[in-house]
C-alpha positions, 0 to 999 in steps of 0.5 A: 842196528839195520832199521835204525840206518834205514831211518837215517837214509829216510831222514837223508832222502826227505831233505832231498828236492822232491825230483831228486827223490823219485828220480832215486826211487825211479833207479831202485826201481829199474835195478829190481827190475834187473835184478830179480829174475825170479819176479820177473818170471812170475810177472810173465806166468801172470800176464801169460796165464790171464790174457791166454798168451796174447800179450806179446813179449814186448807188452809183457816186458813193459808191463813188468819193468812198470810193476817193479817201478810201481812197487818201489814207488808204493814205498817212496809214497809211504816214506812221504806219507809219514812226512806230508800235511793234509794240504801236500796230500789234497795237492795230488789227489783228485776224487772222482764219483764221492756221490757213490759215498754220499748215497750211502751216507745219506741212507745211514749205511757203512761203507766197506770198500774194496780194493787191489794192488793197483797204482799207488795203493799206498796213497789211495789208502791214505786218501780216502782217511784224508778226504773222505771218512776214516776207515778200518783197514785189514792188513796180513802180519809181516815178518819184520815188526819194525817195518810193519810198524814204520808202513803202519804209521804211514798207513794211519798218518790221516785217520785210518786204523789198521788192524792184523787180519787174524781174528779181525771179523769181530771188531769189524762187526762192531764198528760196521754197527758203529757205521765206521768204514773198512776197507778189504783187499781183494787180490791176494792169494788166500787159504784153500779153506777161505773165500769163494770160487770165482771167475777172474781174468776168465780164471777160476780162483778163490776170493774172499767173500768177507765184503759180501757176508758182512754187508749182507748181514749188516746192510753195509755197501760194498764200494769198489775204489782204486787209484790210477796216474798218468803222469806219477805226480797227480793220482785220482781216486776213483770210487765206483757204484756200489755193487749190490748184494742181494737178500733172497732165501738162499744166503750162499747163492747171494753171497757167491754173486757179490763175491762175483760182481767184485771179480768182474770189477776187478777183472774189468779194471785190470784188463782196461790197464795192465800195467797198474796191477801188482804182476809180481804177486803169485795170485794163482798159485794155490788154485792153478800151481801148475803156471808157476812150475814153468 
């Protein structure tokens, strides 16, 4: 019953003029910021840890407010993607450095897009599928199956195929061999048994090594990708040059180096424009749980 009401609300919101709809979600973001002392605290803890307590209270507050608003905007973008044409999406997106992907395609290699919860990640993923190439997007299973189906419908609107991360390696391998691209997040907290220790934001943390492992084994190219905006109406999909994966006699060293290079890319991205990252997530909870015990 609750989900049916949600779908009715979606229909109503999509009837509203675009600016009214955006205004409503902006208000929701402000309410979420005010109401959630728990996640405000998580954001402040993350910012203090990542920036060695160098951010002022005003800076932390501004970044945290934006984090709440940005999360709500991603929900809005997912809703709009379910009703959006490719032409509508194209009006919102500019693609930067498409040559990085073209080069890989000319070499006959598959692309592994590594990405992050940064700015409008929902628009970013859809834009790759719509304007560059369809990809297999790996996701973590959600508790609410009805909402998961709703969200995956939005994410797969323009050709992408969503696959749950449990036992996803074999399907990824089969598709990489066929030249099909995949998209992997590298900024989520993972099980202590997974991944490798890297330096991220100057702090040790465990990060998935799957992109490096797959790229090395199947001669695929790791292309970092994210999205940003200046006005929250027009977005730039930013493709970065390939992250090299060496092939020496020491496989572990090769994978470690490539995984660290991905962490370096993410560190630079967040350091340059920290407001866009998802600070509400307890990224360091497994490797540095003490920062959340204050």
